[in-house]
N, C-alpha and C positions, 0 to 999 in steps of 0.2 A: 803909447800911441793911441789917439782917440779912435773910437769905433766910427766907421764910415758907412752911411746908408745912402744908396744910390737910387734916385728916381729918374729912370731913363725916358719917360714919356711926358709930353707936355700937357696932355689932357687931364692929368691927375697930379698936379703939383702940390707939395705940402704948403701949409700956411703957418700962422703963428701957433695954432693949436698943436700941431706936431712938434714944433720946436719946444713948447712948454712941456709936453709929455716926455720927450726924449731927454730933456735936460741939457745943461751946458757941456757935458762931457762927450756929446755925440755930434759928429759932423755930418751935415746933410749936403749932398751933392745933387744938383738939379741939371738935367740935360733934356734937350728936345730933339729926339732922334726918331726916325721912322722904323727902325728895327734895332735889335741888340747888336747886330753886326756892325752898325755905324759907330758904336762906342769906341773910344780910344783905348789902347792897351793900358794906359796909365789909370784911367777910371776903373777898368776891370780889375786891375791888380790891387787897387786900394779898397775895393768894396768888401765890407763884411756882411752887409745886408742888401737885398735887392727887392724893391717894391715894384710889383708888376700889375698892370691894369689890363691891357689887351694883348701884349706880346706873348708869343710862344717861347718857351725855354727848352731847348734841346740839350742832349748830352754834349754836342759840339760846342754849344754856347757855354755850358758850365766849365768846360776845359779852359776858358779864358779867365775864370775867376778863381785864382788860387787860394784866396783868403775867405771865400764865401762860406758863411755859416747858416744863413737863413734866407728863404724866399717867402715873401708875403704876397699872396694873390689878393689884391684889393677888390674882392668880389666873392661870389659864392663858388662858382665852378672852378676847378683846377685841372680840367682835361687837357689844357695846352702845356702843362708842365710835365717834363720827363721825370716822373717820380722814381722809377727804378734807378736812373742815373744819379739822382740826388741822394737816394738811399746808399748807394755805393760810396758816396763821398761823405756820408753822415751829415748831409745838409738838411736842416729842418724845413719842412714845407707847411705853410700856414694859409688859412683863408679867413674870410669874414662872413660867417654864416648868415647874419641878418642884414647884409648889405642889400639895399634896393628892394626889400620885400614888398613894401606897399607900392613903390613906384612901378615895379614890374607887374604886380597884380592890377593896378589901375590901368596900365597900358594894355594888358590882355583884355580886360573888360571893354576898354575904349575901342579896340580893334573889333571885337565881337559886335558891339552896339553900332559902330559905324557901318558894318556890313548888314546886320540884321534889321536895322531901321532905315536902310536905304540912303543914308547920309552921303555916301560916296557917289551913288548913282545920281541923286538930285544935284550934287555939286557938278558932276560932269555935264548933266543935261542943261543946267542953267548957264554954263559957260560956253555952250555951243552957239554958233552963229548961223541962223537965228536961234535964240533960246527956245527950249521946249515950253509947251503950255504950262502955266503955273497951276498944276493940279496933281492929284495922286495918280498912281499907275500900279500895275501888277508886275511882280517879279519874284522869282523863287527865293531871292535873298530876304525879302520883307515878310516876316512872319511875327505873329504875336508872341512875345517872350513867354508868357504864362502857359503857352501850349507846347513849349519846346523842352527837350531834355538837354541839359548842359553837361557834357562828359569831360572829366578831368583825368589826365594820365599823370600820376605823381602827386601825392598829397603831402608835400613837405611844407615848409613855411609859406612859400609863395603859393603853392597849390591850395593850401588852406585859406589864405587870404582871398584867392580868386573864388573859392567855393562860397565863402560868406558874402562876397559881393554879388555873385550870380544868384544866390538865394534871395538876396534883398531885391533883386530885379524880377523876382517871381519865377525864375527858371526852376524846373525840377532838376536837382543836381545829383549826379552819380559820378563816382570816382573809381579808379582802379589803381591799387598800389599793393603788391603782394608782400611788402616788407613792413606793413603796419599791423599792430595787434588788433584782435577782434574788439569791437565796441567803439572804435574811433568814429564810425558813422553815427552812432547813437548820441555821442557827445556833441556832434555838430548838427544833428537833425537833417542829415542827408542820406543818400543811398549808396550802397557799395556793390560793385560788380566783382564776381569771383574770377573772371578771366578778361583778357583784353578783348577777345571776340565778343563776349557778352556785353561789354561796355559799348563797343562800336555799333552793334546792332540796334541799340536803343538811343543812339546819340544824334541830335540835330545840330548842335554846335559843339565842336571838340576843341579843347584847350590843352596844350601840352606843357608840362612843367616837371619833366624828368631830367636828371643829369645825363650827360653823355658818357656811357660806359660801353664795354664790349657787348653787354646785353641789350642796351637800348639803341645802339647804332643800327640804322636801317630797320628799326622796329615797324615802321609804317610804310609798307610797299603797296603795290596795287591791290593785292588780295585783301589786305587789311582795310585800306581806304574804301574799297568797294562795299564793305559791310556797313558803312555809314548809311543813314537814311537818305533817300533822295532829297536833293536840295540842301544838303548839309553845308556847314561852314567849318573851316579848319583854321585854328589860330595857333601859331607856334612862337612862343616867347622863350623857349628853352635853348636848344642847340639845333643848328641846321641839319647835320647828318642824320637826325632821327627820322626825317621824312624823305622819301624818294620823290624829288621834285618833278621828275619826268612823269611818274605815275600820277602825281597830283594834277599836272597839267592835262594829261589825257582824260582823266575823269571830269575835269572842269569843261573841257571841250565837248565831251559827250553829254554834258548836262547833269551828270549824277551829283557832282559837287558844285554848289552855286557860287562859292567864293572862298577866298583864303586871305588871312592876314598874317604876314610873315615878318617878324622882327629880326630873324636870324637866317643865315644862309650857310651852306656847307663850307664855303671858302669866303672869308671876310678879310679885307674888302674883296668883292668879286673881281676876278680877272678873266681874260679871254682864254678859252671860250666860256662865256657866261652861261648859266643855266637857261634853257629855252623858256622856262616860265618867266624869268626875269626879262628876257628879250621881248616876250609877248606883252608883259606889263609896260615896258618902256615904249612899245609900239602902240600903246593905248588900246590894246585889245579889249580892255574892260569897257571902254567907251563904245566900241562896236557891239559888244554883248548887250550893253544897256539899250542901244538903239533898236535891237531886235524886239524889245518890249515897248518901245515908244517910237513909232515910225516918224514922228515929227522931227527926230534928230537927223534923218536923212542919211544914216550910216549903215542901214540894215544890209547885211550880207549873209544870207542863209548858208552859203557854202563855206563861210569862214570858220564858224565854230561848231555848227551842227547841234541838234537837240533843241527841243522846245519851239520848233518852227511854227507849230500850229497856233501859237499864242500871238503871233505878230499882228498887230492892229486889231485885236479882238475888242479891246475897250472902245476904240473909235467906231468900229463897225456896228456895235450894239448900243450905242448911246450912253456910254459911261459918264460923259459930262453932265447928263441930266439926273444921274443917280446921286443921292446925298453922299458927301465925302465919307461920313462915318460908316455908312453901309458899305461903300466900296472898300474901305480899309478893312472892315469886318469880314467881308467875303474873302478878301485876300488872306487874312490871317487864319480864318477857320478852315478854308478849303486846302490850304497848303500850296506847295509848289506845283505849277502846271495846271492850276484850276482856272476856269474861265468865268464867264458871266453865269448867273444863277439859273437862267432858263436855257442854257446851251447843252451840248453833249457832255460837258464836264460838270453838270449840276450835281449838288451833293446827294449822296445816297442816303437811305433812311438811317444808316448807322453813323452818318456824319454828325459832328457836334451841332447842337441846335443854336440858332441865332439868339444872342442875348443882348440886344441893343436896348438900353434903358432910356425911357422917355421921361421928361419932367413930369412930376406929379402935379395935378391940378387941385387947388383948394376948393372949399365949398362955394366961395363967391365966383370963382372962375367956372365951376361946373354949372352954377345957376345961370350965369350970363350966357353960357353956350347952349343951355337948354331952358329957355324961359317958360316952356309949358309944363315943366316938372313941378309937382307940388313942393312947397317949401315950408319950413318951420313946423307948425303943429298939424299940417294937413294930413289926414289919415292916409296911410299907404305910401307916404313919401319916402324917398331914399334917405333923407336926412333923419327921419324918425328911426330908421334902422341903426344909423350910427349913434344917435343919442341913446337908443335903447341899450346898445352894447355898453356904452359908457355908464348908464344907470345901473346895469346889472353888475358891472365890476365894482361899483361903490357899495352895492348891497352885500356882495360877497365879502368885501373888506370889512364891513361893519360886523358881519357874523364872526369873522376870524378874530377881530380885535376884542369882541365881547361875546364869547361863546355862551355864557349863561344869560347875559343881557338883563339880568335882574339883580345883580349884586349892588351893594351900596356904592353910590357914587358913579355907577356905570351909566354910560349914555344909552338911552333907550332907542332901539331901532325903530324907524318909522314903519308904519304898515305898508305893505307892498303896493296897495292901490292908492296910497296918498300921493304918489308921483306917477303921472301917466306913463312916462317913459320906462320907469322901473317896473311898473305893473305889466307892461307889454313884454318886458324881457323875462320876467320870472314866471308868468302864468302860462307861457307857450300856447296861448289860445289861438285859434285860426284867425286870420286877418278878416276884419269886418264883424266879428262876433262881439256881443255886448260885454262891457267890462264887468268883472265880478263885483259884488257889493262890498263896500268898505267894512272892515272888521271893527268891532267896538273896542 
């Protein structure tokens, strides 16, 4: 009797590749069901192998498969499989460890950048009727990436891929994983936290990539999330039960956490009663929160979310439209969440990071055109003389290095220092305006 492999879900059906790998002696059965309970008794009785993508497999489900010898989870996590019940039946449980490594890592970084660069906020603002003014604005979400610490919980295959991507975006990357040997951080050029609390205290953007186990379930409650830096962002691409969603919503409403990107939920698909955080998202609470930083949206409601109320309208009241966009973005990035205009009560303290706005360099001709009264060329005391002198000095030094004796056969003879006016000025170090030294014989 041929071996039968059952695919009960429509979203991951086999193709010709599976048929070629299994060979002609294996029978593939495809079904499109919403749960294992919808399978017929005949299909369950004939299945030797079960290919699972998103379904949960309980002990009661296994009782319907008398011939089952293997369950393959077509993904990385296997927390939805009742492994003790499978072990009692000697049913082999397999997974695909490298499934979706790059895709999940890309998605985690995409969620982080969507929040941290204000893409979602601009999207909501431009879709409003009337649309918001087409200019930059301040919000705790929007911060310069190079000034943030990107914290990672779980440095497996996906966590490592996320770390490399975050590092490429100039984040300072720190991870926590107690099961990895010492030195992993050195091979990747990132930092390591010795405890979860240590990681959270220094993290601006948190990305979770741990499996769901009895140890990680409920790992991040209110006490842990409150350790994150003010204005933090939380991204979860791992498993929903790792985070307490109610605690996350409370800290977002209080303004301690600026945003969250969730790819997973405790119950999937969500059923009533759905988490309050999901209800707030569907009610477009994110749009109302954005409005509190951009009054032109007309949705501001200080009593709705709480926190950061002092920032409402600060840009418009202090003439931000007349400030160059680069400087406004820089002020937002450097001062961090909750910062206002530079001359207000939230102006940076002396310990704050200095401004580092680079201006285009002007060449010699542009400088001369801007300052026609400045001496040019060989005029004594001109700025251009100083630049030429430095260049002349460097050539003289190179001559001495290339020809230390300067008298050997075939060696090029170094010119006297005074033979070139620029070089003479550079080497003699005489005061400006003094007479040039006599030429040497």
